[in-house]
GUDREN-129296 format. One record per atom (N, C-alpha, C, CB): residue number from 0; y negated, x negated, z; residue in three letters. Coordinates in Angstrom, 1 decimal. Each point is the difference from the previous one (the first is absolute). Glycine has a CB too. Layout:
  bakol      yy      xx      zz  doba
    NUM       Y       X       Z   ALA
...
//
This chain:
  bakol      yy      xx      zz  doba
      0   -48.9  -145.1    21.9   MET
      0     0.0     1.5     0.2   MET
      0    -0.8     0.3     1.2   MET
      0     2.3     0.2    -1.0   MET
      1    -3.2     0.8     0.9   THR
      1    -0.9     0.5     1.0   THR
      1     0.7     1.1     0.7   THR
      1    -2.1    -0.8    -1.2   THR
      2     1.9     0.9     2.6   SER
      2     0.7     1.1     0.7   SER
      2    -0.7     0.2     1.4   SER
      2     2.2    -0.5    -1.2   SER
      3    -1.9     1.6     1.8   PHE
      3    -0.3     0.2     1.4   PHE
      3     1.2     0.7     0.7   PHE
      3    -2.5     0.2    -0.6   PHE
      4     2.6    -0.5     1.9   THR
      4     1.1     0.6     0.7   THR
      4    -0.5     0.6     1.3   THR
      4     1.5    -1.8    -0.9   THR
      5    -1.0     3.0     1.2   LEU
      5    -0.2     0.7     1.2   LEU
      5     1.3     0.0     0.8   LEU
      5    -1.8     1.5    -1.0   LEU
      6     1.8    -2.0     2.2   GLY
      6     1.2     0.0     0.8   GLY
      6     0.6    -1.4     0.3   GLY
      6     0.5     2.2    -1.0   GLY
      7     0.7    -2.2     1.5   ASN
      7     0.7    -1.2     0.5   ASN
      7     1.0    -0.5    -1.0   ASN
      7    -0.4     0.8     2.3   ASN
      8     0.5    -2.1    -2.5   ASP
      8     1.0    -0.6    -0.8   ASP
      8     1.4     0.4     0.6   ASP
      8    -1.5    -1.9    -0.7   ASP
      9     2.4     2.3    -0.2   GLY
      9     1.3     0.3     0.5   GLY
      9     0.1     1.3     0.7   GLY
      9     0.4    -2.4     0.1   GLY
     10    -1.4     3.2     0.0   SER
     10     0.0     1.3     0.7   SER
     10    -0.8     1.0    -0.8   SER
     10     0.1    -1.2     2.2   SER
     11    -0.6     2.2    -1.6   ASP
     11    -0.8     1.0    -0.7   ASP
     11    -1.2    -0.6    -0.7   ASP
     11     0.8     1.8     1.6   ASP
     12    -0.9    -1.5    -2.9   GLN
     12    -1.1    -0.6    -0.8   GLN
     12    -0.2     0.6    -1.3   GLN
     12     0.4    -2.1     1.2   GLN
     13    -1.6     2.0    -1.7   VAL
     13    -0.3     0.4    -1.4   VAL
     13    -0.6    -1.2    -0.7   VAL
     13    -0.4     2.4     0.7   VAL
     14     0.9    -2.8    -1.8   ILE
     14    -0.5    -1.1    -0.8   ILE
     14    -0.5     0.5    -1.3   ILE
     14     1.5    -1.7     1.2   ILE
     15    -2.7     1.4    -1.6   VAL
     15    -0.5     0.4    -1.3   VAL
     15    -0.3    -1.4    -0.7   VAL
     15    -1.1     2.2     0.8   VAL
     16     1.8    -2.4    -2.0   ARG
     16    -0.1    -1.2    -0.8   ARG
     16    -0.6     0.4    -1.3   ARG
     16     2.0    -1.1     1.2   ARG
     17    -3.0     0.4    -1.6   ILE
     17    -0.7     0.1    -1.3   ILE
     17     0.7    -1.0    -0.9   ILE
     17    -2.2     0.9     1.0   ILE
     18     2.7    -0.4    -2.1   THR
     18     0.7    -0.9    -0.9   THR
     18    -0.8    -0.3    -1.3   THR
     18     2.1     0.9     0.8   THR
     19    -3.2    -0.2    -1.0   GLY
     19    -0.9    -0.3    -1.1   GLY
     19    -0.8     1.1    -0.5   GLY
     19     1.7    -1.5    -0.7   GLY
     20    -2.6     1.2    -0.2   ARG
     20    -0.9     1.0    -0.6   ARG
     20     0.4     0.1    -1.5   ARG
     20    -1.9    -0.5     1.7   ARG
     21     2.5     1.6    -2.1   PRO
     21     0.5     0.1    -1.4   PRO
     21    -1.1    -0.1    -1.0   PRO
     21     1.9     1.3     0.8   PRO
     22    -3.1    -0.7    -0.5   ASP
     22    -1.1     0.0    -0.9   ASP
     22    -1.2    -0.7     0.7   ASP
     22     0.8     2.1    -1.2   ASP
     23    -1.2    -3.2     0.7   ALA
     23    -1.1    -0.7     0.7   ALA
     23    -1.3     0.7     0.1   ALA
     23     1.0    -2.0    -0.8   ALA
     24    -1.2     3.0    -0.1   GLN
     24    -1.2     0.8     0.0   GLN
     24     0.1     1.3     0.9   GLN
     24    -0.5    -0.9    -2.3   GLN
     25     1.6     1.1     2.9   ASP
     25     0.2     1.3     0.7   ASP
     25     0.2    -0.4     1.5   ASP
     25     1.0     1.2    -2.0   ASP
     26    -0.9    -0.1     2.9   ASP
     26     0.1    -0.2     1.4   ASP
     26     1.4     0.3     0.5   ASP
     26    -2.3     0.5     0.2   ASP
     27     3.3    -0.2    -1.1   TRP
     27     1.3     0.3     0.4   TRP
     27     0.8    -1.3     0.3   TRP
     27     0.0     2.1    -1.3   TRP
     28     0.8    -2.1     2.3   LEU
     28     0.8    -1.2     0.4   LEU
     28     1.5     0.4     0.1   LEU
     28    -2.0    -0.9     1.2   LEU
     29     2.8     0.0    -1.7   ASP
     29     1.5     0.1     0.2   ASP
     29     0.2    -0.5     1.4   ASP
     29     0.6    -0.3    -2.5   ASP
     30     0.3     1.0     3.3   ALA
     30     0.3    -0.4     1.3   ALA
     30     1.3     0.5     0.4   ALA
     30    -2.4     0.1     0.6   ALA
     31     2.9    -0.5     0.6   SER
     31     1.2     0.6     0.6   SER
     31    -0.3     0.3     1.5   SER
     31     1.5    -1.3    -1.6   SER
     32    -0.9     2.3     2.1   ILE
     32    -0.1     0.3     1.4   ILE
     32     1.4    -0.1     0.6   ILE
     32    -2.0     1.6    -0.4   ILE
     33     2.1    -2.4     1.5   SER
     33     1.2    -0.1     0.7   SER
     33    -0.2     0.6     1.4   SER
     33     0.7    -2.1    -1.3   SER
     34     0.2     2.9     1.7   VAL
     34    -0.1     0.7     1.3   VAL
     34     1.3    -0.2     0.8   VAL
     34    -1.6     1.7    -0.9   VAL
     35     1.4    -2.0     2.2   ARG
     35     1.1     0.0     0.9   ARG
     35    -0.5     0.8     1.2   ARG
     35     1.0    -2.3    -0.8   ARG
     36    -0.3     3.3     1.1   ALA
     36    -0.3     0.9     1.1   ALA
     36     1.3     0.5     0.7   ALA
     36    -2.1     0.8    -1.2   ALA
     37     2.3    -1.4     2.4   GLY
     37     1.3     0.3     0.7   GLY
     37     1.2    -0.5    -0.9   GLY
     37    -1.1     2.0     1.2   GLY
     38     2.0    -1.1    -1.4   ALA
     38     1.2    -0.3    -0.8   ALA
     38    -0.2     0.2    -1.5   ALA
     38     1.4     0.7     1.9   ALA
     39    -2.6    -0.2    -2.3   PHE
     39    -0.3     0.3    -1.4   PHE
     39    -0.8    -1.1    -0.6   PHE
     39     0.1     2.4     0.5   PHE
     40     0.1    -2.6    -1.8   SER
     40    -0.8    -1.0    -0.8   SER
     40    -0.1     0.5    -1.4   SER
     40     0.7    -1.9     1.5   SER
     41    -1.8     1.5    -2.2   ALA
     41    -0.2     0.3    -1.4   ALA
     41    -0.9    -1.1    -0.6   ALA
     41     0.2     2.5     0.5   ALA
     42     0.0    -2.6    -1.8   SER
     42    -0.8    -0.9    -0.8   SER
     42    -0.2     0.6    -1.3   SER
     42     0.8    -2.1     1.2   SER
     43    -2.1     2.4    -1.5   ILE
     43    -0.3     0.7    -1.3   ILE
     43    -1.1    -0.6    -0.7   ILE
     43     0.7     2.1     1.1   ILE
     44    -0.6    -2.1    -2.5   PRO
     44    -1.2    -0.5    -0.8   PRO
     44    -1.0     1.1     0.0   PRO
     44     1.5    -1.4    -1.4   PRO
     45    -2.8     1.0     1.4   VAL
     45    -1.1     1.0     0.0   VAL
     45    -1.2    -0.6    -0.8   VAL
     45     0.7     0.9     2.3   VAL
     46    -1.6     0.0    -2.7   SER
     46    -1.2    -0.3    -0.6   SER
     46    -1.1     0.3     1.1   SER
     46     0.8     0.4    -2.4   SER
     47    -1.6    -1.4     2.7   LEU
     47    -1.1     0.2     0.9   LEU
     47    -1.3    -0.3    -0.7   LEU
     47     1.4    -0.7     1.9   LEU
     48    -2.5     1.2    -1.3   SER
     48    -1.3    -0.3    -0.6   SER
     48    -0.8    -1.0     0.9   SER
     48     0.0     2.4    -1.0   SER
     49    -0.8    -3.2     0.4   THR
     49    -0.8    -0.9     0.8   THR
     49    -0.8     0.6     1.0   THR
     49     0.0    -1.5    -1.9   THR
     50    -0.4     2.8     1.7   CYS
     50    -0.9     0.7     1.0   CYS
     50     0.8     0.6     1.1   CYS
     50    -1.5     0.5    -1.9   CYS
     51     2.8    -0.7     2.0   ASP
     51     0.8     0.4     1.1   ASP
     51    -0.2    -0.8     1.2   ASP
     51     1.7     0.9    -1.6   ASP
     52    -2.1    -2.2     1.5   PHE
     52     0.0    -1.0     1.1   PHE
     52    -1.2     0.0     0.8   PHE
     52     1.5    -1.3    -1.4   PHE
     53    -2.7     1.3     0.8   ARG
     53    -1.2    -0.2     0.8   ARG
     53    -0.2     1.0     1.1   ARG
     53    -1.0    -1.0    -2.1   ARG
     54     1.1     2.3     1.9   PRO
     54    -0.2     0.9     1.1   PRO
     54     1.0    -0.2     1.2   PRO
     54    -0.8     1.7    -1.7   PRO
     55     2.0    -2.1     1.4   PHE
     55     1.0    -0.3     1.0   PHE
     55    -0.5    -1.2     0.8   PHE
     55     1.9     1.0    -1.4   PHE
     56    -2.3    -2.0     0.7   ARG
     56    -0.5    -1.2     0.7   ARG
     56    -1.1     0.3     0.9   ARG
     56     0.8    -1.4    -1.9   ARG
     57    -1.8     2.1     1.4   GLU
     57    -1.2     0.3     0.8   GLU
     57     0.3     0.8     1.2   GLU
     57    -1.3    -0.1    -2.1   GLU
     58     2.2     1.1     1.9   GLN
     58     0.5     0.8     1.2   GLN
     58     0.8    -0.8     1.0   GLN
     58     0.0     2.0    -1.5   GLN
     59     0.8    -3.0     1.0   LEU
     59     0.7    -0.8     1.0   LEU
     59    -1.0    -0.9     0.7   LEU
     59     2.0     0.0    -1.5   LEU
     60    -3.0    -0.5     0.8   GLU
     60    -1.0    -0.8     0.7   GLU
     60    -0.7     0.8     1.2   GLU
     60    -0.4    -1.3    -2.2   GLU
     61     0.1     2.5     1.9   ALA
     61    -0.6     0.9     1.0   ALA
     61     1.0     0.2     1.2   ALA
     61    -1.5     1.1    -1.8   ALA
     62     2.7    -0.8     1.4   LEU
     62     1.0     0.2     1.0   LEU
     62     0.2    -1.2     0.9   LEU
     62     1.2     1.6    -1.6   LEU
     63    -1.2    -2.8     1.0   TYR
     63     0.1    -1.2     0.8   TYR
     63    -1.1    -0.2     0.9   TYR
     63     1.2    -1.0    -1.9   TYR
     64    -2.4     1.4     1.5   GLN
     64    -1.2    -0.2     0.9   GLN
     64     0.1     1.0     1.2   GLN
     64    -1.4    -0.7    -2.0   GLN
     65     1.8     1.9     1.8   THR
     65     0.0     1.0     1.0   THR
     65     1.3     0.3     0.7   THR
     65    -1.9     1.0    -1.2   THR
     66     3.0    -1.3     0.5   LEU
     66     1.4     0.3     0.4   LEU
     66     0.2     1.5     0.1   LEU
     66     0.1    -2.2     1.2   LEU
     67    -1.0     3.0    -1.7   ASP
     67     0.1     1.4     0.0   ASP
     67    -0.3     0.5    -1.4   ASP
     67    -0.6     0.1     2.5   ASP
     68     1.2     1.1    -2.9   GLY
     68    -0.2     0.6    -1.3   GLY
     68     1.1    -0.3    -0.9   GLY
     68    -2.4    -0.3     0.3   GLY
     69     2.2     0.5    -1.6   THR
     69     1.1    -0.1    -1.0   THR
     69    -0.5    -0.8    -1.2   THR
     69     0.9     2.2     0.8   THR
     70     0.2    -2.7    -1.5   ALA
     70    -0.2    -0.7    -1.2   ALA
     70     1.1     0.6    -1.0   ALA
     70    -1.1    -2.1     1.1   ALA
     71     0.7     2.5    -2.3   ALA
     71     1.0     0.7    -0.9   ALA
     71     0.0    -0.8    -1.3   ALA
     71    -0.4     2.2     1.1   ALA
     72     1.7    -2.4    -1.6   PHE
     72     0.2    -0.6    -1.3   PHE
     72     0.7     1.1    -0.8   PHE
     72     0.2    -2.4     0.9   PHE
     73    -0.9     2.9    -1.9   ASN
     73     0.5     1.0    -0.9   ASN
     73    -0.1    -0.4    -1.4   ASN
     73    -0.6     1.8     1.6   ASN
     74     1.7    -1.8    -2.3   THR
     74    -0.1    -0.5    -1.4   THR
     74    -0.3     1.2    -1.0   THR
     74     1.7    -1.8     0.6   THR
     75    -2.3     1.5    -1.7   ARG
     75    -0.4     1.0    -0.9   ARG
     75     1.2     0.8    -0.6   ARG
     75    -1.9    -1.4    -0.6   ARG
     76     3.0     0.7     0.5   GLU
     76     1.3     0.6    -0.5   GLU
     76     0.8     0.7     1.1   GLU
     76     0.1    -1.7    -1.8   GLU
     77    -0.6     1.6     3.0   GLN
     77     0.6     0.6     1.2   GLN
     77     1.4    -0.4     0.2   GLN
     77    -1.5     1.9    -0.3   GLN
     78     1.8    -3.2     0.0   GLN
     78     1.4    -0.4     0.3   GLN
     78     0.0    -0.7     1.4   GLN
     78     0.4    -0.3    -2.4   GLN
     79    -1.5     0.0     3.0   LEU
     79    -0.1    -0.5     1.3   LEU
     79    -1.2     0.5     0.8   LEU
     79     1.2    -2.1    -0.8   LEU
     80    -1.0     2.6     1.9   GLY
     80    -1.0     0.4     0.9   GLY
     80     0.3    -0.5     1.4   GLY
     80    -0.5     2.1    -1.4   GLY
     81    -0.5    -2.8     2.0   ILE
     81     0.2    -0.6     1.3   ILE
     81    -1.3     0.4     0.9   ILE
     81     1.5    -1.9    -0.9   ILE
     82    -1.2     2.2     2.1   VAL
     82    -1.1     0.2     1.0   VAL
     82     0.3    -0.9     1.2   VAL
     82    -0.5     2.4    -0.8   VAL
     83    -0.5    -3.2     1.2   CYS
     83     0.1    -0.8     1.2   CYS
     83    -1.0     0.6     1.0   CYS
     83     0.6    -2.1    -1.3   CYS
     84     0.0     2.5     2.5   ARG
     84    -0.8     0.6     1.0   ARG
     84    -0.1    -0.9     1.3   ARG
     84     0.6     2.3    -0.9   ARG
     85    -1.8    -2.6     1.2   GLY
     85    -0.2    -0.9     1.2   GLY
     85    -0.1     0.9     1.3   GLY
     85    -1.2    -1.7    -1.4   GLY
     86     1.8     1.2     2.5   ASN
     86     0.0     0.8     1.2   ASN
     86    -1.1    -0.4     1.0   ASN
     86     2.5     0.3    -0.3   ASN
     87    -3.4    -1.2    -0.2   GLY
     87    -1.1    -0.4     0.9   GLY
     87     0.4    -1.2     0.9   GLY
     87    -0.9     2.3    -0.1   GLY
     88     2.1    -2.6     0.2   LEU
     88     0.5    -1.1     0.9   LEU
     88     0.7    -1.1    -0.7   LEU
     88     0.3     1.7     1.7   LEU
     89    -0.3    -1.7    -3.1   GLY
     89     0.6    -1.1    -0.7   GLY
     89     1.2     0.4    -0.8   GLY
     89    -1.0    -1.5     1.6   GLY
     90     1.6     2.7    -1.2   GLY
     90     1.2     0.4    -0.7   GLY
     90    -0.4     0.8    -1.3   GLY
     90     1.2     0.2     2.2   GLY
     91    -0.4    -0.5    -3.3   ILE
     91    -0.3     0.7    -1.2   ILE
     91     1.3     0.7    -0.5   ILE
     91    -1.7    -1.8    -0.6   ILE
     92     1.6     3.1     0.5   ALA
     92     1.2     0.8    -0.6   ALA
     92    -0.2     0.0    -1.5   ALA
     92     0.2     1.4     2.1   ALA
     93     0.9    -1.8    -2.8   VAL
     93     0.0     0.0    -1.4   VAL
     93     0.9     1.2    -0.5   VAL
     93    -0.4    -2.5    -0.1   VAL
     94    -0.1     3.4    -0.6   GLU
     94     0.8     1.1    -0.6   GLU
     94    -0.3     0.0    -1.5   GLU
     94    -0.1     1.4     2.2   GLU
     95     1.2    -1.0    -2.9   GLY
     95    -0.2     0.0    -1.5   GLY
     95     1.1     0.7    -0.7   GLY
     95    -1.2    -2.1     0.2   GLY
     96     1.0     2.1    -1.5   VAL
     96     1.0     0.6    -0.9   VAL
     96    -0.1    -0.7    -1.3   VAL
     96    -0.2     2.3     1.1   VAL
     97     1.4    -2.5    -1.7   THR
     97     0.1    -0.6    -1.3   THR
     97     0.9     0.9    -0.9   THR
     97    -0.4    -2.4     0.9   THR
     98     0.0     2.5    -2.1   ASN
     98     0.7     0.8    -1.0   ASN
     98     0.5    -0.9    -1.1   ASN
     98    -1.4     2.1     0.6   ASN
     99     2.7    -1.8    -1.0   ASP
     99     0.5    -0.9    -1.1   ASP
     99    -0.4     0.4    -1.4   ASP
     99     1.9    -0.4     1.5   ASP
    100    -2.6     1.5    -1.6   GLN
    100    -0.5     0.5    -1.3   GLN
    100    -1.4     0.4     0.1   GLN
    100     2.3     0.7    -0.7   GLN
    101    -3.0    -0.6    -0.3   VAL
    101    -1.5     0.3     0.0   VAL
    101    -0.1     1.5     0.4   VAL
    101    -0.5    -1.8    -1.7   VAL
    102     1.1     2.7     1.1   SER
    102    -0.2     1.4     0.2   SER
    102     1.2     0.8     0.6   SER
    102    -1.7    -0.1    -1.8   SER
    103     2.8    -0.6     1.9   ASP
    103     1.2     0.7     0.5   ASP
    103     1.0    -1.1     0.5   ASP
    103    -0.3     1.9    -1.7   ASP
    104     1.3    -1.6     2.3   GLY
    104     1.0    -1.0     0.4   GLY
    104     0.2     0.1     1.5   GLY
    104    -0.7    -1.4    -1.8   GLY
    105     1.1     0.2     2.4   ASN
    105     0.4    -0.1     1.4   ASN
    105    -1.1    -0.6     0.8   ASN
    105     2.4    -0.3    -0.7   ASN
    106    -2.4     0.7     2.0   THR
    106    -1.1    -0.4     0.9   THR
    106     0.7    -0.7     1.2   THR
    106    -1.5     1.9    -0.8   THR
    107     0.9    -3.0     1.2   LEU
    107     0.3    -0.7     1.2   LEU
    107    -1.2     0.0     1.0   LEU
    107     1.7    -1.5    -1.3   LEU
    108    -1.5     2.1     2.4   ARG
    108    -1.0     0.0     1.1   ARG
    108     0.2    -1.2     0.9   ARG
    108    -0.3     2.5    -0.2   ARG
    109    -0.8    -3.1     0.7   LEU
    109     0.2    -1.1     0.9   LEU
    109    -1.0     0.2     1.2   LEU
    109     0.7    -1.5    -1.9   LEU
    110    -0.3     0.8     3.0   GLN
    110    -0.8     0.1     1.2   GLN
    110     0.4    -1.2     0.9   GLN
    110    -0.2     2.5    -0.1   GLN
    111    -0.8    -3.3     0.4   PHE
    111     0.3    -1.2     0.9   PHE
    111    -1.3    -0.4     0.6   PHE
    111     2.0    -0.8    -1.3   PHE
    112    -2.0    -0.1     2.3   ASN
    112    -1.1    -0.5     0.7   ASN
    112    -0.2    -1.5    -0.2   ASN
    112     0.3     1.9     1.7   ASN
    113    -1.6    -2.3    -1.8   ILE
    113    -0.4    -1.4     0.0   ILE
    113    -1.1     0.0     1.1   ILE
    113     0.6    -0.5    -2.5   ILE
    114    -1.2    -0.7     2.7   ASP
    114    -1.2    -0.1     0.8   ASP
    114    -1.1    -0.7    -0.8   ASP
    114     1.4    -0.1     2.1   ASP
    115    -2.6     0.0    -1.4   GLN
    115    -1.2    -0.4    -0.8   GLN
    115     0.1    -1.4    -0.4   GLN
    115    -1.3     1.5     1.3   GLN
    116     2.2    -2.3    -0.8   SER
    116     0.2    -1.4    -0.4   SER
    116     0.5    -0.1    -1.5   SER
    116     0.4    -0.7     2.4   SER
    117     0.1     1.7    -2.9   PHE
    117     0.5     0.0    -1.4   PHE
    117    -1.2     0.2    -1.0   PHE
    117     2.2     0.9     0.8   PHE
    118    -3.2    -0.2    -0.4   LEU
    118    -1.1     0.4    -0.9   LEU
    118    -0.7    -1.1    -0.7   LEU
    118    -0.3     1.9     1.5   LEU
    119    -0.1    -3.0    -0.9   PRO
    119    -0.7    -1.1    -0.7   PRO
    119     0.7    -0.5    -1.2   PRO
    119    -1.0    -0.6     2.1   PRO
    120     2.4     0.4    -2.0   ALA
    120     0.7    -0.5    -1.2   ALA
    120     0.1     1.0    -1.1   ALA
    120     1.4    -1.4     1.6   ALA
    121    -1.3     2.7    -1.2   ILE
    121     0.1     1.1    -1.0   ILE
    121    -1.4     0.0    -0.7   ILE
    121     1.7     1.4     1.3   ILE
    122    -2.8    -1.4    -0.6   ILE
    122    -1.3     0.0    -0.5   ILE
    122    -0.2    -1.1    -1.0   ILE
    122    -0.9     1.1     2.1   ILE
    123     1.3    -2.3    -1.7   GLU
    123    -0.2    -1.2    -0.8   GLU
    123     0.9     0.1    -1.3   GLU
    123    -0.4    -1.4     2.0   GLU
    124     1.6     1.9    -1.9   ASP
    124     0.8     0.3    -1.2   ASP
    124    -0.6     1.0    -0.9   ASP
    124     2.0    -0.5     1.3   ASP
    125    -2.6     1.5    -0.8   LEU
    125    -0.7     1.0    -0.9   LEU
    125    -1.2    -0.6    -0.6   LEU
    125     0.8     1.8     1.5   LEU
    126    -1.5    -2.7    -0.9   ARG
    126    -1.1    -0.7    -0.6   ARG
    126     0.5    -0.9    -1.2   ARG
    126    -1.3    -0.1     2.2   ARG
    127     2.4    -0.5    -2.0   GLU
    127     0.6    -0.8    -1.1   GLU
    127     0.4     0.8    -1.1   GLU
    127     0.8    -1.6     1.7   GLU
    128    -0.3     2.8    -1.5   VAL
    128     0.4     1.0    -1.1   VAL
    128    -1.3     0.3    -0.7   VAL
    128     2.0     0.9     1.3   VAL
    129    -3.0    -0.5    -0.6   GLU
    129    -1.3     0.4    -0.6   GLU
    129    -0.6    -1.2    -0.9   GLU
    129    -0.4     1.6     1.9   GLU
    130     0.5    -2.8    -1.4   ALA
    130    -0.5    -1.2    -0.7   ALA
    130     0.8    -0.3    -1.2   ALA
    130    -0.9    -0.9     2.1   ALA
    131     2.2     1.0    -2.0   ALA
    131     0.9    -0.3    -1.2   ALA
    131    -0.1     1.1    -1.0   ALA
    131     1.5    -1.2     1.5   ALA
    132    -1.7     2.5    -1.1   PHE
    132     0.0     1.1    -1.0   PHE
    132    -1.3     0.8     0.3   PHE
    132     2.5     0.1    -0.1   PHE
    133    -3.6    -0.6    -0.4   PRO
    133    -1.3     0.8     0.3   PRO
    133     0.0     1.3    -0.8   PRO
    133    -1.2    -2.2     0.3   PRO
    134     0.5     3.2     0.3   ASN
    134    -0.2     1.3    -0.6   ASN
    134    -0.9    -0.1    -1.2   ASN
    134     0.4     1.1     2.3   ASN
    135     0.1    -0.7    -3.4   ARG
    135    -0.8    -0.1    -1.2   ARG
    135    -0.5     1.3    -0.6   ARG
    135     1.2    -2.0    -0.5   ARG
    136    -0.4     3.1     0.6   VAL
    136    -0.3     1.2    -0.7   VAL
    136    -0.3     1.2     1.0   VAL
    136     1.4    -0.8    -1.9   VAL
    137    -0.5     1.0     2.8   HIS
    137     0.0     1.2     0.9   HIS
    137    -1.0    -0.3     1.1   HIS
    137     2.4     0.6    -0.5   HIS
    138    -3.2     0.5     0.9   PRO
    138    -0.9    -0.2     1.1   PRO
    138     0.8    -0.1     1.3   PRO
    138    -1.8     1.3    -1.2   PRO
    139     1.2    -2.1     2.2   PRO
    139     0.7    -0.2     1.2   PRO
    139     0.1     1.3     0.8   PRO
    139    -0.7    -2.3     0.1   PRO
//
């Protein structure tokens, strides 16, 4: 199973796990999102697109180089949105929202901090997602 994690094990975190590609000729992926934010947690099945990952990885790479600016992960179905904001000193504020339904339902907002030392592992995990599930149909 291919995945990436933002945050700390056993603490505030977002885990995106790719469980498969239902149609080998399409760019949709079956996945799950697990969120732990303070006293709240959620785990939901989602559909993601292969083109959701590359822009986030590229923005995280730029953020890692400068430690300033933002990197955003937004899914086509809008079930997960994350923004990572660098403070220029190595601190990264992670803010996001996850929705349990595509167009309606419940929303969980999250907010926590990490530092730049987390970024290389996240970037590498995103590269592995891109390699395992290349973009075939949708433009990046």
